[in-house]
ROZA-123962 format. One record per atom (N, C-alpha, C): residue number from 1; chain; atom name; x, y negated, z. Coordinates in steps of 0.2 Angstrom, whole numbers, plus 5000, padded with zeros to 4 digits. Atoms other than C-alpha are relative to their C-alpha. Layout:
N
+-----+-----+------+------+------+------+
| seq | mol | atom |   xx |   yy |   zz |
+-----+-----+------+------+------+------+
| NUM |   A |   CA |    X |    Y |    Z |
...
+-----+-----+------+------+------+------+
This chain:
108
+-----+-----+------+------+------+------+
| seq | mol | atom |   xx |   yy |   zz |
+-----+-----+------+------+------+------+
|   1 |   A |    N | 5001 | 4994 | 5006 |
|   1 |   A |   CA | 5607 | 4343 | 5566 |
|   1 |   A |    C | 4993 | 5002 | 5001 |
|   2 |   A |    N | 5003 | 4996 | 4997 |
|   2 |   A |   CA | 5593 | 4352 | 5564 |
|   2 |   A |    C | 5000 | 5007 | 5001 |
|   3 |   A |    N | 5001 | 4993 | 4997 |
|   3 |   A |   CA | 5588 | 4369 | 5568 |
|   3 |   A |    C | 5004 | 5001 | 4994 |
|   4 |   A |    N | 4996 | 4995 | 5006 |
|   4 |   A |   CA | 5599 | 4383 | 5556 |
|   4 |   A |    C | 4998 | 5007 | 5003 |
|   5 |   A |    N | 5001 | 4992 | 4999 |
|   5 |   A |   CA | 5598 | 4402 | 5554 |
|   5 |   A |    C | 5007 | 5002 | 4999 |
|   6 |   A |    N | 4997 | 4996 | 5002 |
|   6 |   A |   CA | 5612 | 4415 | 5554 |
|   6 |   A |    C | 4997 | 5005 | 4995 |
|   7 |   A |    N | 5003 | 4991 | 5002 |
|   7 |   A |   CA | 5610 | 4429 | 5540 |
|   7 |   A |    C | 5005 | 5002 | 4999 |
|   8 |   A |    N | 4995 | 4997 | 5000 |
|   8 |   A |   CA | 5619 | 4441 | 5543 |
|   8 |   A |    C | 5000 | 5006 | 4998 |
|   9 |   A |    N | 5002 | 4994 | 5005 |
|   9 |   A |   CA | 5622 | 4455 | 5532 |
|   9 |   A |    C | 5007 | 5004 | 5001 |
|  10 |   A |    N | 4995 | 4994 | 4996 |
|  10 |   A |   CA | 5633 | 4471 | 5539 |
|  10 |   A |    C | 5000 | 5004 | 4994 |
|  11 |   A |    N | 4998 | 4996 | 5005 |
|  11 |   A |   CA | 5641 | 4484 | 5527 |
|  11 |   A |    C | 4999 | 5007 | 5006 |
|  12 |   A |    N | 5000 | 4996 | 4995 |
|  12 |   A |   CA | 5636 | 4500 | 5536 |
|  12 |   A |    C | 5002 | 5007 | 4997 |
|  13 |   A |    N | 4996 | 4995 | 5002 |
|  13 |   A |   CA | 5647 | 4515 | 5536 |
|  13 |   A |    C | 4995 | 5007 | 4997 |
|  14 |   A |    N | 5005 | 4994 | 5001 |
|  14 |   A |   CA | 5640 | 4531 | 5526 |
|  14 |   A |    C | 4995 | 5004 | 5006 |
|  15 |   A |    N | 5004 | 4994 | 4997 |
|  15 |   A |   CA | 5626 | 4541 | 5534 |
|  15 |   A |    C | 4999 | 4997 | 5008 |
|  16 |   A |    N | 5000 | 5001 | 4995 |
|  16 |   A |   CA | 5626 | 4530 | 5548 |
|  16 |   A |    C | 4995 | 4994 | 5002 |
|  17 |   A |    N | 5006 | 5004 | 4998 |
|  17 |   A |   CA | 5611 | 4518 | 5546 |
|  17 |   A |    C | 4994 | 5002 | 5005 |
|  18 |   A |    N | 5005 | 4998 | 4994 |
|  18 |   A |   CA | 5598 | 4527 | 5557 |
|  18 |   A |    C | 5003 | 5000 | 5007 |
|  19 |   A |    N | 4997 | 5001 | 4995 |
|  19 |   A |   CA | 5610 | 4526 | 5570 |
|  19 |   A |    C | 5000 | 4994 | 5002 |
|  20 |   A |    N | 4997 | 5007 | 4999 |
|  20 |   A |   CA | 5614 | 4508 | 5569 |
|  20 |   A |    C | 4994 | 4997 | 5001 |
|  21 |   A |    N | 5007 | 5002 | 4998 |
|  21 |   A |   CA | 5596 | 4504 | 5566 |
|  21 |   A |    C | 4997 | 5000 | 5010 |
|  22 |   A |    N | 5003 | 4998 | 4994 |
|  22 |   A |   CA | 5591 | 4514 | 5583 |
|  22 |   A |    C | 5005 | 4995 | 5006 |
|  23 |   A |    N | 4995 | 5002 | 4994 |
|  23 |   A |   CA | 5606 | 4504 | 5593 |
|  23 |   A |    C | 4999 | 4992 | 4998 |
|  24 |   A |    N | 5004 | 5007 | 5000 |
|  24 |   A |   CA | 5601 | 4487 | 5585 |
|  24 |   A |    C | 4994 | 4998 | 5003 |
|  25 |   A |    N | 5007 | 5001 | 4995 |
|  25 |   A |   CA | 5582 | 4488 | 5592 |
|  25 |   A |    C | 5000 | 5002 | 5005 |
|  26 |   A |    N | 5001 | 4998 | 4994 |
|  26 |   A |   CA | 5586 | 4498 | 5605 |
|  26 |   A |    C | 5004 | 4996 | 5005 |
|  27 |   A |    N | 4991 | 5001 | 4995 |
|  27 |   A |   CA | 5603 | 4490 | 5613 |
|  27 |   A |    C | 5001 | 4993 | 4998 |
|  28 |   A |    N | 4998 | 5006 | 5001 |
|  28 |   A |   CA | 5608 | 4475 | 5604 |
|  28 |   A |    C | 4995 | 4993 | 5001 |
|  29 |   A |    N | 5006 | 5004 | 5000 |
|  29 |   A |   CA | 5592 | 4466 | 5600 |
|  29 |   A |    C | 4996 | 4996 | 5007 |
|  30 |   A |    N | 5001 | 5000 | 4995 |
|  30 |   A |   CA | 5586 | 4468 | 5616 |
|  30 |   A |    C | 5005 | 4994 | 5005 |
|  31 |   A |    N | 4995 | 5004 | 4995 |
|  31 |   A |   CA | 5602 | 4462 | 5626 |
|  31 |   A |    C | 4999 | 4992 | 4997 |
|  32 |   A |    N | 5000 | 5006 | 5002 |
|  32 |   A |   CA | 5603 | 4447 | 5614 |
|  32 |   A |    C | 4995 | 4994 | 5002 |
|  33 |   A |    N | 5006 | 5004 | 4998 |
|  33 |   A |   CA | 5586 | 4441 | 5618 |
|  33 |   A |    C | 5000 | 4998 | 5008 |
|  34 |   A |    N | 5001 | 5001 | 4994 |
|  34 |   A |   CA | 5587 | 4440 | 5635 |
|  34 |   A |    C | 5006 | 4997 | 5003 |
|  35 |   A |    N | 4994 | 5005 | 5000 |
|  35 |   A |   CA | 5603 | 4431 | 5634 |
|  35 |   A |    C | 4997 | 4993 | 4996 |
|  36 |   A |    N | 5003 | 5005 | 5001 |
|  36 |   A |   CA | 5591 | 4418 | 5625 |
|  36 |   A |    C | 5001 | 4998 | 4992 |
|  37 |   A |    N | 5004 | 5001 | 5009 |
|  37 |   A |   CA | 5593 | 4422 | 5606 |
|  37 |   A |    C | 4994 | 5001 | 4997 |
|  38 |   A |    N | 5006 | 5000 | 5002 |
|  38 |   A |   CA | 5581 | 4419 | 5595 |
|  38 |   A |    C | 5001 | 5006 | 4992 |
|  39 |   A |    N | 5001 | 4998 | 5006 |
|  39 |   A |   CA | 5580 | 4433 | 5582 |
|  39 |   A |    C | 4996 | 5002 | 4995 |
|  40 |   A |    N | 5005 | 5002 | 5006 |
|  40 |   A |   CA | 5570 | 4430 | 5566 |
|  40 |   A |    C | 4997 | 5006 | 4997 |
|  41 |   A |    N | 5002 | 4994 | 5002 |
|  41 |   A |   CA | 5571 | 4447 | 5559 |
|  41 |   A |    C | 5006 | 5005 | 4997 |
|  42 |   A |    N | 4995 | 4996 | 5002 |
|  42 |   A |   CA | 5579 | 4464 | 5555 |
|  42 |   A |    C | 4998 | 5004 | 4995 |
|  43 |   A |    N | 5002 | 4998 | 5006 |
|  43 |   A |   CA | 5580 | 4472 | 5539 |
|  43 |   A |    C | 5005 | 5006 | 4998 |
|  44 |   A |    N | 4997 | 4996 | 5003 |
|  44 |   A |   CA | 5587 | 4487 | 5530 |
|  44 |   A |    C | 4999 | 5000 | 4992 |
|  45 |   A |    N | 5000 | 4999 | 5008 |
|  45 |   A |   CA | 5590 | 4487 | 5510 |
|  45 |   A |    C | 4995 | 5006 | 4996 |
|  46 |   A |    N | 5004 | 4996 | 5005 |
|  46 |   A |   CA | 5577 | 4494 | 5499 |
|  46 |   A |    C | 5004 | 5005 | 4997 |
|  47 |   A |    N | 4997 | 4996 | 5006 |
|  47 |   A |   CA | 5589 | 4500 | 5487 |
|  47 |   A |    C | 5005 | 5005 | 5001 |
|  48 |   A |    N | 4996 | 4998 | 4998 |
|  48 |   A |   CA | 5602 | 4505 | 5498 |
|  48 |   A |    C | 5001 | 5002 | 5005 |
|  49 |   A |    N | 5000 | 4999 | 4992 |
|  49 |   A |   CA | 5606 | 4512 | 5515 |
|  49 |   A |    C | 5007 | 4999 | 5001 |
|  50 |   A |    N | 4994 | 5001 | 4998 |
|  50 |   A |   CA | 5623 | 4504 | 5516 |
|  50 |   A |    C | 5000 | 4993 | 5003 |
|  51 |   A |    N | 5000 | 5007 | 4996 |
|  51 |   A |   CA | 5617 | 4486 | 5521 |
|  51 |   A |    C | 4995 | 4999 | 5004 |
|  52 |   A |    N | 5005 | 5002 | 4994 |
|  52 |   A |   CA | 5610 | 4480 | 5535 |
|  52 |   A |    C | 5000 | 4992 | 5001 |
|  53 |   A |    N | 5001 | 5008 | 4999 |
|  53 |   A |   CA | 5603 | 4461 | 5537 |
|  53 |   A |    C | 4996 | 4998 | 5005 |
|  54 |   A |    N | 5008 | 5004 | 4995 |
|  54 |   A |   CA | 5595 | 4451 | 5551 |
|  54 |   A |    C | 5005 | 4995 | 5001 |
|  55 |   A |    N | 4999 | 5006 | 4999 |
|  55 |   A |   CA | 5594 | 4435 | 5555 |
|  55 |   A |    C | 5000 | 4994 | 5008 |
|  56 |   A |    N | 5000 | 5003 | 4996 |
|  56 |   A |   CA | 5596 | 4424 | 5569 |
|  56 |   A |    C | 4999 | 4991 | 5001 |
|  57 |   A |    N | 5000 | 5006 | 5000 |
|  57 |   A |   CA | 5590 | 4404 | 5574 |
|  57 |   A |    C | 5002 | 4998 | 5004 |
|  58 |   A |    N | 4997 | 5003 | 4993 |
|  58 |   A |   CA | 5598 | 4391 | 5585 |
|  58 |   A |    C | 4997 | 4993 | 4996 |
|  59 |   A |    N | 5001 | 5005 | 4999 |
|  59 |   A |   CA | 5592 | 4374 | 5588 |
|  59 |   A |    C | 5006 | 4995 | 4998 |
|  60 |   A |    N | 4996 | 5004 | 5001 |
|  60 |   A |   CA | 5610 | 4366 | 5586 |
|  60 |   A |    C | 5005 | 5005 | 5002 |
|  61 |   A |    N | 4993 | 4997 | 4998 |
|  61 |   A |   CA | 5629 | 4370 | 5586 |
|  61 |   A |    C | 4999 | 5001 | 5007 |
|  62 |   A |    N | 4999 | 4998 | 4992 |
|  62 |   A |   CA | 5629 | 4367 | 5605 |
|  62 |   A |    C | 4997 | 5006 | 5004 |
|  63 |   A |    N | 5003 | 4994 | 4996 |
|  63 |   A |   CA | 5616 | 4380 | 5609 |
|  63 |   A |    C | 5004 | 5006 | 4994 |
|  64 |   A |    N | 4997 | 4994 | 5001 |
|  64 |   A |   CA | 5625 | 4392 | 5596 |
|  64 |   A |    C | 5006 | 5001 | 5003 |
|  65 |   A |    N | 4993 | 4999 | 4995 |
|  65 |   A |   CA | 5642 | 4389 | 5606 |
|  65 |   A |    C | 4997 | 5005 | 5005 |
|  66 |   A |    N | 5000 | 4997 | 4992 |
|  66 |   A |   CA | 5634 | 4393 | 5622 |
|  66 |   A |    C | 4997 | 5005 | 5000 |
|  67 |   A |    N | 5004 | 4993 | 5001 |
|  67 |   A |   CA | 5622 | 4409 | 5615 |
|  67 |   A |    C | 5006 | 5005 | 5000 |
|  68 |   A |    N | 4996 | 4995 | 5000 |
|  68 |   A |   CA | 5637 | 4416 | 5608 |
|  68 |   A |    C | 5005 | 5001 | 5007 |
|  69 |   A |    N | 4996 | 4999 | 4993 |
|  69 |   A |   CA | 5647 | 4414 | 5627 |
|  69 |   A |    C | 4996 | 5003 | 5004 |
|  70 |   A |    N | 5004 | 4997 | 4995 |
|  70 |   A |   CA | 5632 | 4420 | 5636 |
|  70 |   A |    C | 5000 | 5009 | 4998 |
|  71 |   A |    N | 5000 | 4993 | 5003 |
|  71 |   A |   CA | 5633 | 4436 | 5624 |
|  71 |   A |    C | 5005 | 5005 | 4999 |
|  72 |   A |    N | 4993 | 4995 | 5001 |
|  72 |   A |   CA | 5650 | 4440 | 5617 |
|  72 |   A |    C | 5005 | 4999 | 5006 |
|  73 |   A |    N | 4992 | 5001 | 4994 |
|  73 |   A |   CA | 5661 | 4434 | 5632 |
|  73 |   A |    C | 4995 | 5005 | 5007 |
|  74 |   A |    N | 5002 | 4996 | 4993 |
|  74 |   A |   CA | 5649 | 4448 | 5646 |
|  74 |   A |    C | 5004 | 5005 | 4999 |
|  75 |   A |    N | 4996 | 4993 | 4997 |
|  75 |   A |   CA | 5658 | 4463 | 5654 |
|  75 |   A |    C | 4996 | 5005 | 4994 |
|  76 |   A |    N | 5001 | 4995 | 5004 |
|  76 |   A |   CA | 5646 | 4473 | 5644 |
|  76 |   A |    C | 5000 | 5001 | 4992 |
|  77 |   A |    N | 4999 | 5000 | 5008 |
|  77 |   A |   CA | 5648 | 4467 | 5625 |
|  77 |   A |    C | 5008 | 5001 | 4999 |
|  78 |   A |    N | 4992 | 4998 | 5003 |
|  78 |   A |   CA | 5668 | 4467 | 5627 |
|  78 |   A |    C | 5001 | 5007 | 5001 |
|  79 |   A |    N | 4998 | 4993 | 4998 |
|  79 |   A |   CA | 5667 | 4483 | 5636 |
|  79 |   A |    C | 4996 | 5008 | 4997 |
|  80 |   A |    N | 5007 | 4994 | 5000 |
|  80 |   A |   CA | 5651 | 4495 | 5632 |
|  80 |   A |    C | 5000 | 4997 | 4992 |
|  81 |   A |    N | 5002 | 5001 | 5008 |
|  81 |   A |   CA | 5645 | 4486 | 5615 |
|  81 |   A |    C | 5004 | 4998 | 4993 |
|  82 |   A |    N | 4995 | 5002 | 5005 |
|  82 |   A |   CA | 5658 | 4479 | 5605 |
|  82 |   A |    C | 5005 | 5006 | 4997 |
|  83 |   A |    N | 4995 | 4994 | 5003 |
|  83 |   A |   CA | 5671 | 4494 | 5606 |
|  83 |   A |    C | 4995 | 5006 | 4995 |
|  84 |   A |    N | 5003 | 4995 | 5005 |
|  84 |   A |   CA | 5656 | 4504 | 5596 |
|  84 |   A |    C | 4998 | 5000 | 4997 |
|  85 |   A |    N | 5001 | 5002 | 5005 |
|  85 |   A |   CA | 5653 | 4494 | 5584 |
|  85 |   A |    C | 5004 | 5002 | 4994 |
|  86 |   A |    N | 4997 | 4998 | 5006 |
|  86 |   A |   CA | 5665 | 4499 | 5572 |
|  86 |   A |    C | 5001 | 5007 | 4997 |
|  87 |   A |    N | 5001 | 4991 | 5002 |
|  87 |   A |   CA | 5659 | 4519 | 5573 |
|  87 |   A |    C | 4994 | 4998 | 4994 |
|  88 |   A |    N | 5006 | 4999 | 5004 |
|  88 |   A |   CA | 5644 | 4511 | 5562 |
|  88 |   A |    C | 5001 | 4994 | 4993 |
|  89 |   A |    N | 4999 | 5006 | 5006 |
|  89 |   A |   CA | 5650 | 4494 | 5552 |
|  89 |   A |    C | 5009 | 5000 | 4998 |
|  90 |   A |    N | 4995 | 5003 | 5003 |
|  90 |   A |   CA | 5664 | 4490 | 5540 |
|  90 |   A |    C | 5001 | 4994 | 5002 |
|  91 |   A |    N | 4999 | 5008 | 4997 |
|  91 |   A |   CA | 5668 | 4474 | 5550 |
|  91 |   A |    C | 5004 | 4995 | 4996 |
|  92 |   A |    N | 4995 | 5004 | 5007 |
|  92 |   A |   CA | 5681 | 4468 | 5538 |
|  92 |   A |    C | 4996 | 4996 | 4995 |
|  93 |   A |    N | 5004 | 5003 | 5005 |
|  93 |   A |   CA | 5667 | 4465 | 5526 |
|  93 |   A |    C | 4992 | 4998 | 5000 |
|  94 |   A |    N | 5009 | 5005 | 4998 |
|  94 |   A |   CA | 5651 | 4457 | 5537 |
|  94 |   A |    C | 5000 | 4994 | 4997 |
|  95 |   A |    N | 5001 | 5005 | 5003 |
|  95 |   A |   CA | 5645 | 4442 | 5528 |
|  95 |   A |    C | 4995 | 4997 | 5005 |
|  96 |   A |    N | 5005 | 5003 | 4995 |
|  96 |   A |   CA | 5637 | 4428 | 5540 |
|  96 |   A |    C | 5000 | 4992 | 4995 |
|  97 |   A |    N | 5001 | 5004 | 5004 |
|  97 |   A |   CA | 5630 | 4416 | 5529 |
|  97 |   A |    C | 4995 | 4992 | 5006 |
|  98 |   A |    N | 5004 | 5007 | 4996 |
|  98 |   A |   CA | 5623 | 4398 | 5539 |
|  98 |   A |    C | 4996 | 4998 | 4996 |
|  99 |   A |    N | 5005 | 5001 | 5004 |
|  99 |   A |   CA | 5608 | 4393 | 5531 |
|  99 |   A |    C | 4994 | 4994 | 5003 |
| 100 |   A |    N | 5004 | 5004 | 4995 |
| 100 |   A |   CA | 5594 | 4379 | 5535 |
| 100 |   A |    C | 4994 | 4999 | 4996 |
| 101 |   A |    N | 5008 | 5000 | 5003 |
| 101 |   A |   CA | 5575 | 4380 | 5529 |
| 101 |   A |    C | 4999 | 4994 | 4996 |
| 102 |   A |    N | 5001 | 5005 | 5003 |
| 102 |   A |   CA | 5569 | 4368 | 5517 |
| 102 |   A |    C | 4991 | 4997 | 5002 |
| 103 |   A |    N | 5006 | 5004 | 4999 |
| 103 |   A |   CA | 5554 | 4358 | 5518 |
| 103 |   A |    C | 4991 | 5004 | 5001 |
| 104 |   A |    N | 5008 | 4994 | 5001 |
| 104 |   A |   CA | 5540 | 4371 | 5512 |
| 104 |   A |    C | 5002 | 5006 | 5002 |
| 105 |   A |    N | 4998 | 4993 | 4996 |
| 105 |   A |   CA | 5549 | 4386 | 5522 |
| 105 |   A |    C | 4995 | 5001 | 5007 |
| 106 |   A |    N | 5001 | 4995 | 4994 |
| 106 |   A |   CA | 5539 | 4397 | 5535 |
| 106 |   A |    C | 5003 | 5000 | 5006 |
| 107 |   A |    N | 4996 | 4998 | 4994 |
| 107 |   A |   CA | 5552 | 4398 | 5544 |
| 107 |   A |    C | 5004 | 4993 | 5002 |
| 108 |   A |    N | 4997 | 5007 | 4998 |
| 108 |   A |   CA | 5557 | 4381 | 5553 |
| 108 |   A |    C | 5003 | 5000 | 5007 |
+-----+-----+------+------+------+------+
């Protein structure tokens, strides 16, 4: 299988977008990158302040599984970051879509 992406859309709790972006950009993204994740983009919705979107790239399913373990099975994630996430996101309505670039895509 070729590389694929996760397009992750998070519903942000009212009034929490600026705080969430600060946590993503100063804590979550740097932590995940330090573990080997490839973060392709981080976005806020131009028309509403209730949807945050980001994208990660994986070379294979095996790599995705290994990186998930490297991030989500750490004491830091389980004890510090993970418990804070519900203060900012409606976790029950997170949408994760796996996508594959087409031949003309600049992101491959």
